[in-house]
C-alpha positions as CSV (number, residue, x, y, z in Angstrom):
1,M,134.0,128.3,60.9
2,K,133.4,128.9,64.5
3,V,135.1,126.7,67.2
4,Y,132.4,126.4,69.8
5,T,134.7,125.0,72.4
6,E,136.7,128.4,72.6
7,C,133.6,130.5,73.1
8,L,132.7,131.9,76.6
9,D,129.5,131.2,78.3
10,T,128.1,134.4,77.5
11,E,128.7,134.0,73.8
12,L,127.1,130.5,73.8
13,A,124.2,131.8,75.8
14,L,123.4,134.2,72.9
15,L,124.0,132.0,70.3
16,L,121.6,129.5,72.1
17,K,118.9,132.2,72.3
18,K,119.0,132.4,68.6
19,G,118.5,128.6,68.4
20,N,121.9,127.4,67.8
21,K,122.3,123.8,68.0
22,K,126.0,123.7,68.3
23,A,126.0,126.4,71.0
24,F,123.7,124.2,72.8
25,T,125.7,121.0,72.2
26,E,129.0,122.7,73.7
27,L,126.8,123.9,76.8
28,Y,125.6,120.4,77.1
29,N,129.2,118.9,76.9
30,R,130.6,121.7,79.2
31,Y,128.0,121.3,82.1
32,W,126.5,118.0,81.9
33,T,128.9,116.1,84.0
34,V,129.4,118.9,86.8
35,L,125.6,119.2,87.0
36,F,125.0,115.6,87.2
37,L,127.9,115.3,90.0
38,H,126.1,118.2,92.0
39,A,122.6,116.3,91.6
40,R,123.9,112.9,92.4
41,K,125.4,114.5,95.7
42,M,122.0,115.9,96.6
43,L,119.8,113.1,95.5
44,K,122.4,110.2,96.2
45,D,121.0,108.4,93.2
46,D,122.6,108.1,89.8
47,E,119.5,107.5,87.7
48,E,117.3,110.4,89.3
49,A,120.3,112.8,89.0
50,K,120.7,111.8,85.3
51,D,116.9,112.4,84.8
52,V,117.1,115.9,86.4
53,V,120.0,116.9,84.4
54,Q,118.3,115.6,81.2
55,E,115.2,117.3,81.9
56,L,117.1,120.7,82.7
57,F,118.7,120.5,79.2
58,V,115.5,119.6,77.2
59,H,113.9,122.6,79.2
60,L,116.8,124.8,78.2
61,W,116.6,123.8,74.7
62,N,112.7,124.2,74.3
63,R,112.7,127.4,76.0
64,A,116.0,128.8,74.6
65,G,114.5,131.7,73.0
66,T,112.6,133.0,75.9
67,L,115.1,132.3,78.8
68,D,116.7,135.1,80.6
69,L,120.1,134.4,80.5
70,N,121.4,137.9,81.3
71,S,123.4,136.5,84.5
72,S,126.1,133.6,84.2
73,I,124.8,130.5,82.4
74,S,126.4,128.6,85.0
75,A,124.8,130.1,87.8
76,Y,121.5,129.7,85.8
77,L,122.2,125.9,85.5
78,Y,123.1,125.3,88.9
79,K,120.1,127.1,90.3
80,A,117.8,125.3,87.7
81,V,119.2,121.9,88.9
82,R,118.6,122.7,92.4
83,N,115.1,123.8,91.8
84,K,114.4,120.6,89.8
85,I,115.7,118.6,92.6
86,Y,113.6,120.5,95.3
87,N,110.6,119.8,93.1
88,L,111.4,116.3,92.9
89,I,111.7,115.9,96.5
90,A,108.6,117.6,97.1
91,H,106.8,115.3,94.5
92,K,108.3,112.1,96.2
93,K,106.9,113.8,99.6
94,V,103.5,114.0,98.2
95,I,103.5,110.5,96.7
96,N,104.9,108.9,99.9
97,D,102.3,110.8,101.9
98,Y,99.5,109.6,99.5
99,Q,100.9,106.2,99.7
100,Q,100.9,106.1,103.5
101,S,97.4,107.4,103.7
102,L,96.2,104.7,101.2
103,I,97.9,101.9,103.2
104,M,96.2,103.2,106.4
105,F,92.8,103.5,104.6
106,L,93.1,99.9,103.3
107,E,94.4,98.4,106.9
108,E,91.5,100.3,108.5
109,G,89.0,99.1,106.0
110,E,90.2,95.5,106.5
111,L,89.7,96.1,110.4
112,I,86.2,97.4,110.0
113,T,85.3,94.5,107.3
114,E,86.6,91.9,109.9
115,E,85.0,93.6,112.8
116,L,81.4,93.7,110.8
117,V,81.7,90.1,110.0
118,R,82.6,89.1,113.4
119,E,79.7,91.2,114.9
120,K,77.1,89.6,112.2
121,E,78.5,86.0,113.0
122,L,77.9,86.9,116.9
123,A,74.6,88.5,116.2
124,L,73.3,85.3,114.3
125,I,74.7,83.1,117.2
126,I,72.6,85.1,119.7
127,E,69.6,85.1,117.7
128,Q,69.9,81.3,117.5
129,E,70.4,81.1,121.4
130,I,67.5,83.2,122.0
131,Q,65.3,80.9,119.8
132,L,66.4,78.0,122.0
133,L,65.0,79.9,125.2
134,P,61.9,78.4,126.7
135,P,58.8,79.9,124.8
136,K,57.5,82.0,127.8
137,M,61.0,83.3,128.6
138,R,61.9,84.0,125.0
139,E,58.6,86.1,124.5
140,V,59.2,88.2,127.9
141,F,62.9,88.6,126.7
142,E,61.9,89.7,123.0
143,L,59.2,92.2,124.3
144,S,61.9,93.6,126.6
145,R,64.7,93.9,124.4
146,R,63.3,94.2,121.0
147,Q,60.0,96.0,121.5
148,H,61.4,98.1,124.6
149,L,58.4,97.6,126.7
150,S,58.6,98.2,130.4
151,Y,58.3,95.2,132.8
152,K,54.8,96.7,133.7
153,E,53.7,96.7,130.2
154,I,54.9,93.2,129.6
155,G,53.4,92.1,132.7
156,A,49.9,93.6,131.7
157,R,50.0,92.2,128.3
158,M,51.0,88.6,129.3
159,G,48.9,88.6,132.6
160,I,52.0,88.0,134.9
161,S,53.5,90.3,137.6
162,D,56.3,92.7,137.1
163,H,58.6,90.5,139.4
164,T,58.0,87.7,137.1
165,V,58.8,89.6,134.1
166,K,62.1,91.1,135.7
167,R,62.9,87.5,136.9
168,Q,62.3,86.0,133.3
169,V,64.5,88.7,131.7
170,S,67.3,88.3,134.4
171,N,67.1,84.4,133.9
172,A,67.2,84.7,130.0
173,L,70.3,87.2,130.3
174,S,71.9,84.7,132.4
175,V,71.2,81.6,130.1
176,L,72.6,83.7,127.1
177,R,75.7,84.9,129.2
178,A,76.4,81.3,130.3
179,K,76.1,80.0,126.6
180,L,77.8,82.7,124.9
181,G,80.2,84.2,127.3
182,V,79.3,87.7,126.4
183,S,78.1,90.5,128.7
184,P,74.4,91.3,128.7
185,G,75.4,94.8,127.3
186,L,76.8,93.5,124.2
187,I,73.9,91.3,123.9
188,F,71.6,94.4,124.1
189,L,73.6,96.4,121.5
190,L,73.6,93.6,118.9
191,L,69.8,93.2,119.4
192,C,69.3,96.7,118.7
193,K,70.8,97.0,115.5
């Protein structure tokens, strides 16, 4: 009966390639703790270090027949742990970047939604105030700002002078600005939507 604890790493590697479970168990017992300590030092997290080492040994067993173990088994295991750690760190970075991107998207979405709600509320208030303007002033204002007619066209349509049209539009804007406390440019932008 073979005593596996006395075997060299090279012998264990050859036996492992043949699917020998006892050789695998000996390698596991021989290297698990040192690989765990190495992984923990790099990751600074016991659970992640355990997971990395465990995954490495599962991979080692599942691929035992196809692994190229011509070099030192210890060198192979250390390199494999290091690579698994690098992959884990890269994966965490991708997840973190995705989470940050998602958070930014959600925050921007909330801001846009709030802005749209405020904009609609303001447009409704402006519309209500326009309806409260005197009828002739309201008609002149709407022809100017909604139908984009020139003062001359409005004057011809309503039978009043260009100067009267200009004064009516100016008065309407002054009334709206006084009641709403917003600039005429904002009123115009909201009316054009």
